[in-house]
Each structure stands twice: as C-alpha cells, then as structure tokens.
C-alpha positions in Angstrom: 68.6 154.2 121.3 70.8 152.4 123.7 71.9 149.0 122.3 73.0 146.6 124.9 75.3 143.8 123.8 74.5 140.2 124.1 77.5 138.0 125.3 76.9 134.6 123.5 77.0 131.4 125.5 79.2 128.6 124.7 78.2 125.2 125.6 81.0 123.4 124.1 84.8 124.3 123.8 87.3 122.1 122.1 90.5 123.3 124.0 93.0 121.7 122.0 93.6 119.0 119.3 95.9 116.2 119.7 95.5 114.2 116.7 93.6 114.2 113.4 93.9 111.1 111.2 92.4 109.7 108.0 93.3 105.8 107.7 93.1 103.6 105.0 93.6 100.4 106.7 94.7 96.9 105.3 92.1 94.4 106.2 94.3 92.5 108.5 95.6 95.8 110.2 96.2 95.0 114.0 96.8 98.0 116.8 97.8 97.0 120.2 95.3 99.6 121.9 96.0 102.6 124.1 94.2 104.8 126.7 94.9 108.6 127.5 93.5 111.4 129.1 91.6 113.2 126.2 88.6 112.2 124.2 88.8 110.4 120.9 86.3 109.9 118.1 86.3 107.7 115.7 83.9 107.5 112.4 83.8 104.7 110.1 84.0 106.3 106.4 83.9 103.0 104.5 83.9 99.3 105.4 83.4 98.1 108.8 85.5 97.5 111.8 85.4 96.0 115.5 86.3 98.8 118.1 87.0 97.7 121.9 85.7 100.5 124.4 86.7 99.3 127.8 85.9 95.5 127.9 83.3 95.8 125.4 83.5 95.1 121.7 81.4 96.8 119.0 80.9 96.1 115.5 80.8 99.4 113.3 79.9 100.0 110.0 80.0 102.8 107.5 78.5 106.1 109.2 79.0 104.9 112.7 80.9 107.1 115.0 82.1 106.0 118.6 83.2 108.4 121.4 86.1 107.1 123.8 86.0 109.1 126.9 89.4 109.9 128.7 91.2 107.2 130.2 89.1 104.6 128.5 91.2 101.6 126.8 90.4 101.4 123.1 91.4 99.4 120.3 90.4 99.0 116.5 90.1 95.4 115.0 90.0 94.7 111.4 88.0 91.4 110.4 90.6 90.3 107.6 87.9 90.6 104.8 86.8 94.3 104.6 89.4 97.1 104.3 88.1 100.0 106.3 88.7 104.0 106.3 88.4 105.8 109.3 88.4 109.3 110.5 89.9 109.6 114.0 90.3 112.9 116.1 91.8 113.1 119.3 90.8 116.3 121.4 90.7 117.9 124.9 86.9 119.3 125.7 86.2 119.6 129.7 82.6 121.0 128.8 80.0 119.2 131.0 77.8 118.5 127.9 80.5 116.0 126.9 79.4 113.7 129.6 76.2 112.7 127.3 78.9 111.2 124.7 80.2 108.7 127.2 79.6 105.2 125.9 77.8 106.3 122.8 78.1 104.8 119.4 76.1 107.3 117.0 75.3 107.6 113.4 76.4 110.6 111.4 74.2 112.2 108.7 75.2 114.3 105.6 75.7 117.4 107.8 78.0 115.9 110.0 79.9 113.8 107.6 80.5 117.1 105.7 81.7 118.6 108.9 84.4 115.9 109.2 85.5 116.3 105.6 86.1 119.7 106.2 88.1 119.1 109.5 90.5 116.9 107.7 90.6 119.5 104.5 91.8 122.2 107.1 94.1 119.7 108.9 95.9 119.2 105.6 96.3 123.1 105.2 97.3 123.5 109.1 99.8 120.7 109.5 102.7 119.0 107.8 103.1 115.2 107.5 100.7 112.3 106.6 97.3 112.1 108.1 97.3 108.2 107.6 100.1 107.4 110.2 98.5 106.2 113.6 101.9 106.7 115.4 102.4 110.3 114.6 102.4 111.6 118.2 102.5 115.3 117.5 100.8 117.8 114.8 103.4 120.1 113.5 102.5 123.3 112.1 102.9 124.1 108.4 104.8 127.4 108.7 105.7 127.4 104.8 102.4 127.7 103.6 99.7 127.8 106.4 96.2 128.0 105.6 94.7 131.3 106.9 92.4 130.3 109.9 92.8 126.8 109.3 93.4 125.8 113.0 90.4 128.0 114.0 88.2 126.3 111.5 89.0 122.7 112.7 88.0 124.0 116.2 84.6 125.6 114.8 83.9 122.3 112.8 84.4 120.0 115.4 82.3 122.1 117.9 79.6 122.4 115.4 79.9 118.6 114.8 79.4 117.9 118.5 76.6 120.4 118.9 74.8 118.6 115.9 75.2 115.2 117.4 74.1 116.5 120.9 70.9 118.1 119.5 69.8 115.1 117.4 70.6 112.4 120.3 70.3 114.1 123.5 68.2 116.8 123.5 64.5 117.8 121.9 64.8 120.5 119.3 61.9 122.5 118.7 60.1 122.2 115.4 61.2 124.4 112.6 58.5 126.4 110.8 57.4 125.1 107.4 58.6 128.2 105.9 62.2 127.9 107.2 62.4 124.2 105.5 64.3 125.0 102.6 67.4 123.1 101.1 71.0 124.6 102.3 73.1 125.8 99.7 75.9 123.6 98.8 74.3 120.6 100.8 73.7 117.2 98.9 70.1 116.7 98.1 68.2 113.7 96.6 69.1 114.1 93.3 72.7 114.0 94.2 72.2 110.7 96.3 70.6 109.2 93.3 73.4 110.1 91.1 76.1 108.9 93.6 74.1 105.5 94.0 74.3 104.9 90.4 77.7 105.6 90.0 78.6 103.4 93.0 76.5 100.7 91.5 78.5 101.1 88.1 81.6 101.8 89.0 83.3 98.8 87.1 81.8 100.3 84.1 83.1 102.8 81.8 80.4 105.6 82.1 79.8 108.8 80.1 78.1 112.0 81.1 75.4 111.2 78.6 74.7 107.9 80.4 74.8 109.3 83.7 72.2 111.9 82.6 69.9 109.4 80.9 69.8 107.0 84.0 69.6 109.7 86.6 67.0 111.7 85.1 69.1 115.1 85.1 70.5 117.4 82.4 73.9 117.7 81.4 74.2 121.1 82.3 72.4 120.5 85.9 74.6 117.6 86.7 77.9 119.3 85.8 76.7 122.4 87.9 75.7 120.0 91.0 79.2 118.5 91.1 81.1 121.9 90.7 79.0 123.3 93.6 79.5 120.6 95.7 82.9 119.0 95.0 84.6 121.9 92.9 85.2 119.3 89.8 83.3 117.6 87.2 81.1 114.7 87.5 83.5 112.5 85.4 86.7 113.7 87.4 84.7 112.6 90.5 83.9 109.3 89.0 87.7 108.6 88.5 88.2 109.4 92.0 85.4 107.0 93.0 87.4 104.2 90.8 90.4 104.9 92.4 89.1 104.9 96.0 87.6 101.4 95.1 90.8 100.4 93.9 92.5 101.4 96.9 90.0 99.5 99.0 90.6 96.3 96.8 94.5 96.6 97.2 94.1 96.8 101.0 91.6 93.8 101.0 94.6 91.7 99.5 92.5 89.4 97.6 93.1 90.7 94.0 96.4 91.3 92.0 96.7 94.9 90.2 95.7 93.4 86.6 92.5 91.7 88.4 91.7 95.3 89.9 92.1 96.9 86.8 89.8 94.4 85.1 87.1 94.6 87.8 86.8 98.5 87.5 86.5 98.6 83.7 90.0 100.0 82.7 91.1 99.0 79.2 94.8 98.3 80.5 96.8 97.8 83.7 99.0 100.6 82.3 96.2 103.1 82.0 95.0 102.1 85.3 98.4 102.6 87.1 98.5 106.0 85.3 95.3 107.2 86.7 96.0 105.6 90.2 99.4 107.7 90.2 97.7 110.6 88.9 95.1 110.7 91.8 97.3 109.3 94.6 100.9 110.5 93.6 101.9 106.9 94.1 101.9 103.9 91.9 99.5 100.9 93.1 102.8 98.9 94.1 103.8 102.0 96.2 100.4 102.5 97.6 100.4 99.0 98.7 103.7 98.9 100.1 103.1 101.9 102.3 99.8 100.5 103.7 101.8 97.0 104.5 104.6 99.1 106.2 101.9 100.4 108.6 100.0 97.2 109.2 103.5 95.7 110.0 104.4 98.2 112.3 101.0 97.6 114.2 102.1 94.0 114.5 105.5 94.6 115.8 104.1 97.1 118.4 101.6 94.5 119.6 104.1 91.9 119.8 106.3 94.1 122.0 103.2 94.6 124.4 102.7 91.0 124.7 
C-alpha cells in the first residue's frame, strides 16, 4: 500500500504572547486605558465591570469575554460596589478568522472556562513574577524550574479557545451523531454543578462531607472521586479555597473589616481565619489587602499623570 500524507490545515495561529494576567481588583480600581497593535481578550471570572472599547461602554458580568482588536482604545472601570476577578490575555494573531471577533462580547461555557484556567496554570509554570500586576510589560521566562512544554501548551490552549468560540458564534457546525454524545472524561457535569451551587449557597456555613452528600444526593466515595478527578483535591479542601476566594472578594470590596469577614464566612475565630487565609494565599489578610490597595493607588497615579 502507498500511504499519502495529509498536511493539517491551520485556521488560527497565535504568533506570540504579550501578557497573561489574572487580576483581583478592588471595587474602586481605576486604570487609565491604553491601545496597542495586538489583540487583547478580557474575561470576567467573578463580579462585574464596565469595559470601554473605543468610544463604547459595556457592562460585563461573570462569564463575559470581550475582544479588543489591535489599536482599539480600551479600559476597565470598576463600579465601586463589586470587586471583580479578570483574566486578561494579550496576543498576536494575524489570521483572517480573527476579523469575526472584532467588536464582539461573547459568553464562555465550561469548556472555554477550563481552557482559560489551563492557560493561567501553564503561565505560572512558564514565567516568573506575579500574574496580577497590570503594569508588567514583559513576560520573563522561568529558567530555574520551567514547566516542560508550558509555552507550547499556552499557544495550543489559546488557539483551541478561539476555535471553540468561533465555531459556537460564527459558524454552523454539523450535528453530532447521538452515539458520540457522551460526556468527556474530566469535564464537569450536572452533578458537579449541583454540588458547586450548593457550596456557593452555603459558603458562610461549616459544611461537612456528610452534609454535602445528603443535600446533593451523592455518595461519599463518588463525591471524593469527582473532586479528585476534576481538581486534584478533596471536596473539603476545595470548599476551603471557595471560602478564601470569597474572603478575598470581600476584602477588595472594602466594606467589612477582617473580624466581620471571618464571622460572615462561619469561622470560629479571626485567628483561625487568618491562619487558613495565609495557608492558601501565603499572605495574611492585611498583607493581601495592602498588595491590592497598592495596585489601586498605582492605577490612580497613572491616571492622574495622563490628565
């Protein structure tokens, strides 16, 4: 037999990455805005913001993703009430298919959220420094302990993200045969979402595994296997991370003191809350508040300098 090679066609190619950020903003953060000759996407992971795109102002909520085309002025505006968390990725892509994303505000689904999360994970393996500094102008490779293939995975995940969004919004895919419609290994399902919703609704309580199982109709062994497969940790460890994420958001909102936040999240004491917070974030609550406040003050100074 004579085999013939098929060269795979490429529809979207990310040529380079300029920046990858995951921001926890104060509710009153300001940024002077900018424009540049490459693409930038912004996805709201938590909370709500207003985004300027050219002369248009858009309100973006959790799961919204906006694409700023090259040379378009853009800005992030917090509303003073909600402390948002954002994924921001700047990249160079000259593929003609990118024209479809001009001026678009889309919504991410589970698959796309997972791809964004993987990009953040690989960025931490590939590059030095913090991903929450909006004024970082260059990604510095981590030569001491680089993750094998991390940069290539960043490109692959970003291209996959763009292809998924393009297919869902700008093309008409062929129907998938019923026999192929099976859940993908490691992807969230309805049971998972039911458990997450339950924990979010009871984040201020002291839940136990037995209580979660009883109220979400799942066995103890299934529950543990599910979170080990999807997150690589136990369900109670995940619940602790959820509590600390909520605490960080409350700190950034700047409306409650640390004792009030501790009480609201069901901790037995401010000291236990502080220990748990530092264990997860490697900072005390006051150190975290100071680091976020410094970013806000730096943003105001830059804005004032441009006036």
